[in-house]
N, CA, C and O of each residue as an XYZ file, in Angstrom:
408
protein
N       0.721     -1.222     -0.099
C       0.065     -0.118     -0.590
C       0.654      1.211     -0.158
O       0.819      1.400      1.047
N       1.044      2.309     -1.186
C       1.361      3.670     -1.187
C       0.878      4.025      0.072
O      -0.130      3.759      0.727
N       2.481      5.103      0.318
C       2.119      5.519      1.471
C       2.725      6.914      1.314
O       3.833      6.865      0.781
N       2.256      8.301      1.669
C       2.363      9.861      1.429
C       3.676     10.127      2.307
O       3.966      9.667      3.411
N       4.317     10.932      1.552
C       4.827     11.316      2.655
C       5.081     13.016      3.043
O       5.376     13.563      4.105
N       4.814     13.563      1.637
C       4.415     15.364      1.180
C       3.959     15.162      0.450
O       4.015     14.088     -0.149
N       2.912     16.659      0.005
C       2.451     16.922     -0.804
C       2.615     18.356     -0.920
O       2.712     19.118      0.041
N       2.647     18.747     -2.358
C       2.740     20.539     -2.595
C       1.481     20.407     -3.844
O       1.329     19.506     -4.668
N       0.653     21.692     -3.625
C      -0.383     21.760     -5.517
C       0.359     22.741     -5.967
O       0.561     23.718     -5.246
N       0.884     22.658     -7.209
C       1.151     23.354     -8.087
C       0.598     23.742     -9.433
O       0.544     23.007    -10.419
N       0.184     25.029     -9.344
C      -1.155     24.895    -10.283
C      -2.313     24.954     -9.672
O      -2.419     25.280     -8.490
N      -3.422     24.602    -10.527
C      -4.878     24.748    -10.380
C      -5.188     22.679    -10.181
O      -6.011     22.245     -9.375
N      -4.518     21.955    -10.898
C      -4.579     20.332    -11.112
C      -3.666     19.753    -10.985
O      -3.638     18.581    -11.359
N      -2.677     20.298    -10.465
C      -1.150     19.425    -10.340
C      -0.759     19.225     -9.196
O      -0.523     20.205     -8.490
N      -0.620     18.222     -8.808
C       0.144     17.429     -7.535
C       1.439     16.762     -7.606
O       1.569     15.822     -8.389
N       2.695     17.254     -6.661
C       4.187     16.936     -6.014
C       3.858     16.001     -5.119
O       3.430     16.473     -4.066
N       3.907     14.943     -5.171
C       3.613     13.650     -4.024
C       5.125     12.887     -3.844
O       5.715     12.159     -4.642
N       5.448     13.257     -2.726
C       6.826     12.660     -2.058
C       6.290     11.213     -1.830
O       5.103     11.178     -1.507
N       6.966      9.941     -1.941
C       6.415      8.930     -1.399
C       6.963      7.815     -0.513
O       7.516      6.843     -1.029
N       6.821      7.932      0.828
C       7.396      7.021      1.988
C       8.329      6.062      0.916
O       7.799      5.356      0.058
N       9.558      6.143      1.080
C      10.217      4.876      1.124
C      11.509      5.754      0.015
O      12.615      5.246     -0.170
N      11.190      6.793     -0.474
C      11.243      7.168     -1.505
C      11.172      7.986     -3.193
O      12.061      7.572     -3.937
N      10.688      8.537     -3.515
C      10.737      8.702     -5.065
C       9.482     10.147     -5.197
O       8.792     10.262     -4.184
N       9.206     11.113     -6.265
C       8.398     11.401     -6.311
C       7.626     11.660     -7.421
O       8.303     11.698     -8.448
N       6.056     11.913     -7.631
C       5.701     11.541     -9.105
C       4.981     13.378     -8.855
O       4.539     13.941     -7.854
N       5.110     13.703     -9.883
C       4.293     15.254    -10.829
C       2.415     14.315    -11.506
O       2.355     13.710    -12.576
N       1.446     14.443    -10.735
C       0.340     13.980    -11.112
C      -0.369     15.480    -11.155
O      -0.511     16.516    -10.504
N      -0.793     14.668    -12.714
C      -1.903     15.913    -13.378
C      -2.872     15.465    -12.965
O      -2.914     14.252    -13.174
N      -4.313     16.114    -12.101
C      -5.141     15.625    -12.089
C      -6.595     16.193    -12.956
O      -7.771     15.980    -12.659
N      -6.110     16.871    -13.954
C      -7.169     17.276    -14.920
C      -8.553     16.793    -15.217
O      -9.716     17.159    -15.044
N      -7.978     15.939    -15.671
C      -8.809     14.917    -16.480
C      -9.597     14.181    -15.322
O     -10.826     14.239    -15.298
N      -8.999     13.601    -14.519
C      -9.834     13.283    -12.958
C     -11.099     14.328    -12.444
O     -12.295     14.056    -12.331
N     -10.513     15.396    -12.221
C     -10.910     16.392    -11.501
C     -12.244     17.231    -12.769
O     -12.931     18.220    -12.513
N     -12.242     16.653    -13.706
C     -13.289     16.935    -15.438
C     -13.941     16.328    -15.397
O     -14.866     16.620    -16.155
N     -14.222     14.598    -14.337
C     -15.261     13.908    -14.250
C     -16.666     14.684    -13.780
O     -16.793     15.827    -14.220
N     -17.640     14.211    -12.999
C     -18.698     15.011    -12.434
C     -18.559     14.529    -11.470
O     -19.009     13.384    -11.514
N     -18.158     14.775    -10.549
C     -18.433     14.282     -8.840
C     -18.943     15.505     -7.795
O     -18.012     16.280     -7.578
N     -19.778     15.752     -7.324
C     -20.359     16.606     -6.764
C     -19.471     16.573     -4.824
O     -19.615     17.359     -3.888
N     -18.987     15.852     -4.894
C     -17.815     16.037     -3.785
C     -16.278     16.929     -4.084
O     -15.603     17.836     -3.599
N     -16.286     16.272     -4.861
C     -14.795     16.728     -5.687
C     -14.996     18.094     -6.426
O     -13.888     18.530     -6.736
N     -16.232     19.110     -6.906
C     -15.839     19.807     -7.709
C     -15.832     20.996     -7.116
O     -15.905     22.025     -7.789
N     -15.739     21.015     -5.688
C     -15.098     22.258     -5.019
C     -13.373     22.251     -5.597
O     -12.560     23.175     -5.560
N     -13.288     21.518     -5.870
C     -11.389     21.731     -6.255
C     -11.464     22.314     -7.191
O     -10.477     23.049     -7.196
N     -12.206     22.528     -8.309
C     -12.201     23.591     -9.084
C     -11.628     25.064     -8.728
O     -11.090     25.951     -9.390
N     -12.001     24.905     -7.361
C     -11.428     26.151     -6.832
C     -10.076     26.470     -6.737
O      -9.608     25.851     -5.781
N      -9.428     26.997     -7.163
C      -8.040     26.766     -7.109
C      -7.335     27.446     -5.434
O      -6.330     27.008     -4.874
N      -7.914     28.193     -5.114
C      -7.712     28.492     -3.733
C      -7.972     27.329     -3.096
O      -7.027     27.122     -2.336
N      -8.897     26.333     -3.009
C      -9.784     25.561     -2.248
C      -8.069     24.238     -2.524
O      -7.606     23.789     -1.475
N      -7.453     23.850     -3.702
C      -6.967     23.240     -4.090
C      -5.487     23.298     -3.878
O      -4.649     22.405     -4.000
N      -5.359     24.533     -3.538
C      -4.116     24.842     -2.947
C      -3.571     24.006     -1.470
O      -2.409     23.680     -1.228
N      -4.818     23.775     -0.571
C      -4.756     23.643      0.734
C      -4.628     22.165      0.742
O      -4.659     21.653      1.862
N      -4.457     21.172     -0.535
C      -3.772     20.183     -0.500
C      -3.037     19.477      1.061
O      -2.153     20.056      1.692
N      -3.365     18.747      1.276
C      -2.100     18.334      2.423
C      -2.301     16.612      2.856
O      -3.329     16.047      2.483
N      -1.424     15.970      3.529
C      -1.248     14.540      3.677
C      -2.106     14.438      5.047
O      -2.076     15.035      6.123
N      -2.902     13.370      4.479
C      -3.842     12.940      5.562
C      -4.058     11.522      5.811
O      -3.559     10.778      4.967
N      -4.843     10.838      7.012
C      -4.911      9.398      7.210
C      -3.190      8.871      7.155
O      -2.752      7.948      6.468
N      -2.366      9.813      8.146
C      -0.809      8.795      8.264
C      -0.530      8.234      6.768
O      -0.023      7.187      6.366
N      -1.177      9.584      5.989
C      -0.021      9.183      4.644
C      -0.845      8.237      4.247
O      -0.310      7.129      4.293
N      -2.311      8.230      3.747
C      -3.011      7.048      3.494
C      -3.750      7.751      2.106
O      -4.131      6.994      1.213
N      -3.935      9.269      1.970
C      -4.064      9.705      1.293
C      -3.608     11.750      1.436
O      -2.917     12.266      2.315
N      -4.351     12.518      0.152
C      -4.476     13.722     -0.057
C      -5.250     14.407      0.423
O      -6.238     13.934     -0.138
N      -5.529     14.967      0.868
C      -7.145     15.228      1.970
C      -6.555     17.782      1.099
O      -5.575     18.407      0.693
N      -8.057     18.012      1.379
C      -8.386     19.394      1.186
C      -9.013     19.598      2.069
O      -9.152     20.818      2.151
N      -9.826     18.794      3.316
C     -10.593     19.114      4.173
C     -10.086     19.122      5.575
O     -10.892     18.930      6.484
N      -8.382     19.399      5.927
C      -8.393     19.523      7.302
C      -8.175     18.040      8.153
O      -7.956     18.070      9.364
N      -8.251     16.825      7.447
C      -7.684     15.904      7.612
C      -9.172     14.438      8.289
O      -9.228     13.358      8.877
N     -10.388     15.847      7.410
C     -11.679     14.738      7.893
C     -11.898     13.576      6.973
O     -12.612     12.608      7.239
N     -11.093     13.791      5.663
C     -11.642     12.474      4.550
C     -12.327     12.584      3.919
O     -12.422     11.877      2.916
N     -13.235     13.660      4.258
C     -14.395     13.461      3.150
C     -14.552     14.078      2.037
O     -15.472     13.930      1.233
N     -13.121     15.195      1.938
C     -13.037     15.939      0.833
C     -11.488     14.929      0.245
O     -10.424     15.399      0.650
N     -11.433     14.259     -0.216
C      -9.637     13.069      0.002
C      -9.302     12.368     -1.596
O     -10.167     11.993     -2.388
N      -8.391     12.335     -1.724
C      -7.563     11.357     -2.800
C      -7.040     10.273     -2.323
O      -5.863     10.507     -2.052
N      -7.429      8.807     -1.998
C      -6.159      8.117     -1.524
C      -5.229      7.573     -2.114
O      -5.177      7.378     -3.328
N      -4.150      7.188     -1.048
C      -2.735      7.492     -1.982
C      -2.630      6.024     -3.009
O      -1.552      5.900     -3.590
N      -3.370      5.254     -3.180
C      -3.725      3.955     -3.983
C      -3.925      4.946     -5.704
O      -3.156      5.158     -6.641
N      -5.027      5.236     -5.476
C      -5.351      6.055     -6.352
C      -4.381      7.170     -7.098
O      -4.209      7.690     -8.201
N      -3.975      7.179     -6.038
C      -3.233      8.845     -6.983
C      -2.023      7.457     -6.904
O      -2.730      7.297     -5.910
N      -1.176      6.570     -6.940
C      -0.240      6.266     -7.124
C      -0.568      5.568     -8.939
O       0.143      5.575     -9.944
N      -1.685      5.139     -8.728
C      -2.088      3.857     -9.969
C      -2.206      5.639    -11.482
O      -1.849      5.712    -12.658
N      -3.005      6.884    -10.335
C      -2.900      7.907    -11.861
C      -1.381      8.196    -12.093
O      -1.007      8.390    -13.250
N      -0.429      8.238    -11.001
C       0.919      8.810    -11.599
C       1.378      7.792    -12.124
O       2.016      8.016    -13.153
N       1.293      6.626    -11.778
C       1.755      5.513    -13.049
C       1.461      5.401    -14.306
O       2.258      5.242    -15.231
N       0.320      5.481    -14.359
C      -0.559      5.655    -15.362
C       0.024      7.074    -16.749
O       0.175      7.095    -17.970
N       0.194      8.185    -15.448
C       0.846      9.227    -16.864
C       2.198      9.484    -16.753
O       2.747     10.515    -17.141
N       2.972      8.111    -15.980
C       4.816      8.175    -15.857
C       4.576      7.106    -17.806
O       5.073      7.448    -18.879
N       3.769      6.004    -17.559
C       3.786      4.797    -19.101
C       3.521      5.959    -20.122
O       4.363      6.242    -20.975
N       2.498      6.529    -20.027
C       2.227      7.724    -21.121
C       3.001      8.563    -21.635
O       3.199      8.860    -22.813
N       3.523      9.012    -20.494
C       4.846     10.226    -20.974
C       3.702     11.435    -20.825
O       3.735     12.497    -21.446
N       2.834     11.092    -20.003
C       1.885     12.887    -19.945
C       2.361     13.632    -18.736
O       2.164     14.836    -18.572
N       3.113     12.716    -17.750
C       3.775     13.141    -16.427
C       5.348     12.924    -15.974
O       5.846     11.909    -16.460
N       5.962     13.480    -15.371
C       7.395     13.396    -15.080
C       7.261     12.804    -13.903
O       6.482     13.059    -12.984
N       8.315     11.763    -14.029
C       8.463     11.334    -12.359
C       9.611     11.924    -11.635
O      10.776     11.958    -12.032
N       9.317     12.209    -10.947
C      10.688     13.266    -10.071
C      11.188     12.037     -9.187
O      10.380     11.292     -8.632
N      13.035     11.813     -9.056
C      13.187     11.421     -8.076
C      13.735     12.223     -6.878
O      13.460     13.419     -6.785
N      14.656     11.479     -5.776
C      14.558     12.018     -4.622
C      15.404     12.971     -4.367
O      15.791     13.095     -3.205
N      15.884     13.862     -5.390
C      16.447     15.249     -5.310
C      15.567     16.515     -5.911
O      15.851     17.710     -5.834
N      14.441     15.914     -6.518
C      13.316     16.703     -7.122
C      14.307     16.972     -8.329
O      14.735     18.124     -8.401
N      14.710     16.105     -9.243
C      15.294     16.540    -10.690
C      14.553     15.772    -11.522
O      14.606     14.564    -11.290
N      13.701     16.221    -12.663
C      12.590     15.489    -13.660
C      13.555     14.441    -13.941
O      14.755     14.511    -13.678
N      12.897     13.364    -14.548
C      13.123     12.412    -15.317
C      12.122     11.589    -15.955
O      10.907     11.496    -15.782
N      12.992     10.970    -16.798
C      11.890     10.308    -18.276
C      11.376      8.698    -17.405
O      12.059      7.931    -16.726
N      10.038      8.649    -17.754
C       9.298      7.608    -16.949
C       9.885      6.333    -17.907
O       9.557      5.173    -17.659
């Protein structure tokens, strides 16, 4: 089960996630957030998206002070990151923050 050590919002749809055990991923959530979802619709507000934080002891990224109602779990984020890395639509970032090809 993947765990998150740190997260930072970049722009209005991208997260940089530092994974527990090493490695970082830049994850573009634009397509994921474009899907109709009344719970996640609030993330289209850049001020709300910028509040991304690690929640659930590294098990999710949350935007609601750790309550978990407005969150994306680490498993889904890892799947999105892996898919984007395979398709070349996002960069995998190594431990020191340099972009490297997936």
